[in-house]
N, C-alpha and C positions, 0 to 999 in steps of 0.2 A: 452274311447278315441280311435282314429283310430290307426291301425297298419301300417306297411310300405306301401308305395305307390307301386301299381302293376297295369300294364295295364290290363283292364278287359278282353281283348281278349286272354290273356295267361292263364286264370284260367281254371282249370278242372271243369266239371259240379259239382254243389254244391247240397248237400242234401236239403238245404234251403237257402234262401237269402232274405235280405231286401234291395231292390234297393232304393237308396236315390237320388232324382232328384234335384241337386243343382240349376239348372236353374229355376225350379219351386219355390224353396225357395227364390231365388233372386227376382223373380217376385212378390212373396207375400210380401216381405219387401218393394218393391217399391209401391205396392198397399196400404199397411198400412201407409207408409209415406205420400201418397196422402190424406189419411183419416185424418191425423194429420199434416197439412203442416206447422204449426207454432211451433211445438214441436220437440225436439230431440227424437230419437227412440232408446230404449234399446232392444236389441235382447236377450231374456231370453233363455239360453242354459243349464239350470239346468237339473239334471238327464240325463246326456249325451245327451243333446239337445232333451229331451223327447223321448229318444231311437234312435235318428237319427245320433248321433255322434257329440260330442261337438265341436271339433276343426274344422273339415271341414265345419260344419254349421256356426260356428262363423265367419270363414273367408269369407264364401259366403255372410253372412248378412252384414259384414263390406263393402264388395265390392259393395253391393246394397245401401249403404248409412246409415246403422246403425252406431252410434258413441259410443254407450255404449253396454256392455255385462253384463248380469245378471246371477248369480248363487245363489243357496240356500246356500251351504256350502262353507266355506273358502277353503277346499281342492279342490273343483271343480274350484274355481277361481284361485288358485295357479297353478293348472294343465294347465290352459290356458296360464299363464305367462311362465311356463316351456316349453310349446309347441312353444314359440317364439312370442306370441302376446304381444307386448311391451306397455308401457304406451303411447307411441307416436301413436300406432295403435288404441287403444281404452281404454276408461275408463272401469274398471271392478268392479262391485259391488257384494257383497255377504252379506247375512242377517241372516242366521240361525246359531247362535253361542251357544255354551255351555261353562260353566266355564272351564278355563284351555286351551282354544283353541289356535291355532297358531297365536296369535296376532302379535308377533314380525315379523314373516315371512310375514304376511299380510301387515304390515306397510312398510317393506322393499320393497315389491312388488308393492307399491303404489296402493293398492286396496282401494275402497270406502267401508266402513264398516257400515252395518246397526246396530244401537244401539237402543235397546228397553227398557233398564232399567239401574238403577244405578250400579248394579254389573258389567255389561258389560262396562260401561263408566269407572269405576275404573280400570278394567283390561287393557283396551286399553290405558288409560293414563299412567299406569305403564310401558307398553311396549314402548310407545313413549319416555318416560323419559329415559329408559334404552338405547334406540337407539340414543337419542339426535336428533330426527327429529320428526316433527309433523305427527300425524295420520289424515287421511281423514275420517270423520265420517258423517253418515246421521241418524238423529233422526227419529225414526218411532213412529207415533201416532196411538193408537188404537181408531179409530173413530167409531167402532161398529162391527168389524168382530169378536173380542173376541179371537183372537189367539195371535200372537206376537204383540209387540207394547206397548207403554206406555199409561196407562189410563189417562183420562183428569185430575183427581185429583192429579196425580203424575207428570203431565207435568211441572208445574212450577219448581219443584225441579230439574228435569232432564235438563231443559233449563238453569237454573241458574248455575248448575255445568258444563255444556258444555260451557257456555259463559265464566266462570272463567278459564276453561282449555284453551279456545281459547286465552284469554288475556295473559295467562301464556306462550302460544306458543307451547303447547303439542298437540293440536288438531286444525283442521280446519273443521268447520261444513259446508260441501259441499251440504247438502240436507236435506229437510224435506219431509216426505212421509207417505203414508198409503196404505191400500188395501181394495177394495170393497168386500162385502159379497155376494151381489146379483145383480151385474151388468149384469149377464147373464139372468136375469128375468126382461124384459122391464116393466117399471112402478112400480117396487117394491118400497114401501114407504121408505125402508132403504136407498135407493140411495141418495135422497135429504137430509135425516138426516145425512148421513155420509159426504156429501159435506159441509153441514153447519158446522159440527164439525171440518172438515179439515180447512175450512176458519178461524174458530175461533182459532184453536190451532196454525196454522202457523202464523196467524196475531199476536198472543201473542208472539211467539218466535221472530218474527222480531221486535216487539216493545221493546223487551228486548235486542236488539242489534245484533241478529244473522242475517247474510246476506247470505243466501244459494245461491249457483249457480242454483239449480233446486228444484222445488216442483213437486211431482208426486204421483198420486193415480190411474191412468188409467191402467187397465190390458187389455187383448185382447178384451173382449166384450165392455168395456168402450171406447176403442180406436175406435171401429167400430160404436158405437151407441150414445156416449155421448160427443160430441165435447166440451161442456162447462166444461168437466172434464179433458181436456188434459194438462192444466197448461204448465210447461216447458219441460216435458218429458213424454213419454208413454212407458209402459213396455209390449211388445208383446211377448207372449209365444206361446200357442197352435195355434193361427191363423197364425203365421209365418210358421208353418209346414203344412198349408193347411187344417186344421181340424176346423170345425165350433165350436166355444165356447159353443154353445147350439143349438139344433134343432129349438127352438123358434125364434132364430135370423136369420135363413136361412141356406141353404145348403152352402157348400164351393163355389160352382159355383155362387149362388145368392149373395154371399159376395165378389165375385171377386177373390177368392183364388183357388189355385191348390194343391191338396194333394201331399205331397213330398215323402211319403213312399209307396212302393209296396212290399207286403210280398208274397213270392211264395215258393213252394217246388216241388221237383221231385217225381212223383208217384213211389213208391218203389216196388209195387207188384199189379198185377191184377189176380183174380182167380174166377172160377165158384164155386158156392155153391148151395146146394139144398134148397128147402123150409123148414122152421123150423130150420134153422141154427142160433145159438146164435152168437152174435157179441160183443166182448170185455168184460171187467170185469162185472160180475153181470148179463150178458145177458139181459140188459135193452132194447135191440133191438133184435128181432128175425125176420129173413126174412120171408115174407109172401108167396113168390114163388121162384122158381129157379131164380137165379140172378147172377150178377157179383159184386164183392167187389173190391174197390181200397184202397190201404194203403197209407196214407199221413204221411211221416216220421217226423212229429213235434208233440209236446205235451205240457203239462203244464210246463215241464222243460224249454221249449223254450218261454214260456209266453202265450201259447194258453189257454184261460180260461176254466178250467174243468167244470164250471157251465154252459158252452154253449153246453155241451154234448146233442146230439139229435137236436140241433138247429143251430150250427155254420155253416155259408154258405161258400162254396168253388166253384170256377169255374173250372170244369174239362171237357175236351172234348167239350168246347163251351157251356156247360149247368151248371146251378147252381145245386149243390148237397149239402146235409146236413151231418154234422158229425153224424154218426149213432153209437149208443152204447156209452160207456164211452170214453171220451178223456183221454188217458193214459199219462204217463210221457213223452214218446218219440214219440208217434204215435197216430193216430186215423183212423177210417175207414169211407169211403163213399160208399153208395149203388149206383152202376152205372146202376141199372135197366135193366140188360141184355146187356147193351152196353159195348164195349171194347175200351180201350185206351192202348197204348204201355207203358210199364214201362219206366220211364224217362220223360213221358209227364208232361207238366207244370200244376201244381195246384195252382191257385191264390186264396189266402185267402182274401186279400183285396188290393185295389189300388184306383185309382181315380174314378172308376166307368164309365169312358168314353168308355171302351171296353166291357161293360156289366158285369164286375167283381163286387163282393161285395165291400163295403167300410168299413172303420173302424167303422163308425156309425152303419152299419148293424151288425157287431160283437158286438158292445156295446149293441144294443137292444137284441141280442141273449143271452148275458151274464148279462143283467140287470145292466149295468154300464154306464160309459161315455166313449166317444172315446179317451179322454186324456189317460185313463188307458190302452186301447188296444194298442196304439202305444208305450207307455212308458214301458210296461211290457215285450216287446220282448227281449229275453235273449241274453247273450253275446256269446253263441255258434251258434247263427245265424249270419253269416257274413253280414256286411254292405258293399254293393257294390255301389260306387258313380258314377253316370252317369250325363251327362250334355248335354242336347239336343241342347242348344245354341252352345256349342263347336262343336258338330257333324255337325252343319250347317255352321261352319267356323268362329263363333264369339268367342272372348276370347280364342283364340287358345292356349295361353300360359298355360291355366288351363285344357287342354283337357285330361289329364291322370286321370283315375278313381282310387279311393282308395278302397282296399279290405281288410276288417278285416277277416282274415282267421279263427280266433277262434280255438277251439279244438273240434274235432269230438269225440263222445263217443266211447269207445273201445268195448262196448257190451251192450246188452239189459238187463235192470234191472227192 
């Protein structure tokens, strides 16, 4: 969650920073709403908004027309309420429960609670009875993903128990939902099979007397490519942050999205070294000639993937460089090839790509992972600096102050 609001212009130079463009986020939400004009939009802000900062991003998404917020854990959802996002501001849903979770607090906070099995239904009913007020629940169907959700053979029991609890007045079934396994793979046969299962399972629930407000299965890729899967609500996660859900679907620009996060650091040291000089642990990189090395003061403790050693791209001095030698806990090295930059010069690890810098997808390819992981893993000691280009142009002036999460700088090298 974000720290106290501070004008960006008053901040001292930072070792590293993740600049979060809230104007880009709002533009992405508007684009996604246009893709699903007949459905409500849930802005998914789990995992601290995929590393971007849950509260600022939630507020920006709501300002752009989202009416629901989604989190994985109840603790994440309760933190949104504690930050002042009220039931009048947004419906908030959470779905990753374990036995003994904060059911009472969630019911009191008027959250919508994802229910995947009988144990969870029993616990939420107990909390609702103890409080003397109904819980809002959404039954999740496992239509083929094989993770959370109720299997088809167990669905009649869960539906019947939920219907009985609704008749008793302890719950209100507000939604029926599921999640795609392969919506990011156009034409995958599981997509139609899951949709058929979803129609069958929701149809059964409604035939048994449940009358949910919303049915939903569409995640970011389905929102972008499967209009027949939008139903009453779409859940947009990674696309809201301007990252393509999959390279096969197109680049962010091709999808009409703007990357929201820019990760940059200040070059900490530049030095001349001779040919044959080993670089970082294990000397997996040895200089071939006399050269200059630049020290980038972020490492795997900040979320920079160690397995991108030797490949991770950085824009320094107007040119792409690569992480040379091992990426360490707090730092890594780039070979400047004899060129010099001043200490304090900006090193851009990733951004929108519009100024020639690498993107999160470039780092994903270097680390053999997905861009979701690249942005989400950026650690808490990297401050989030909130910028808003629309405000700088004079729009939405009441929101023109940036938020800075100052974090805690390490006291020494370990």
